[in-house]
Phi, psi and omega in degrees: 000322179291333181287333178292319176295321179292322179293319179296310180298318181292320178294315180299314178296317181293318178294318178297312178299318178297312179300316181297316179293321178294315180296319179292320178295321177295316177295323180289322178295327179271003181055035178263156180290139178279319177224137182280136176085011184230154179303135177299322179293315178297314182293321177293319180296313181294320181287329176293319176299314180295322177298312180296317178298315183295316177297319177299312179299318177299315178295319179298315179297320178294332177285342181278346184287000000 
């Protein structure tokens, strides 16, 4: 039963991280703001960092199953 929860959590984290990285990349390519009211460099850097961390955690959880 615990492995089902781990698979769900790992998949959710991996999908979120991937979607965040794709969205940030698309916004950066179109030179559109990633977050309104924030420095473009800071918002792009922070969302990239959070996307990579989320994707990494998701993959790490899936390797523990």
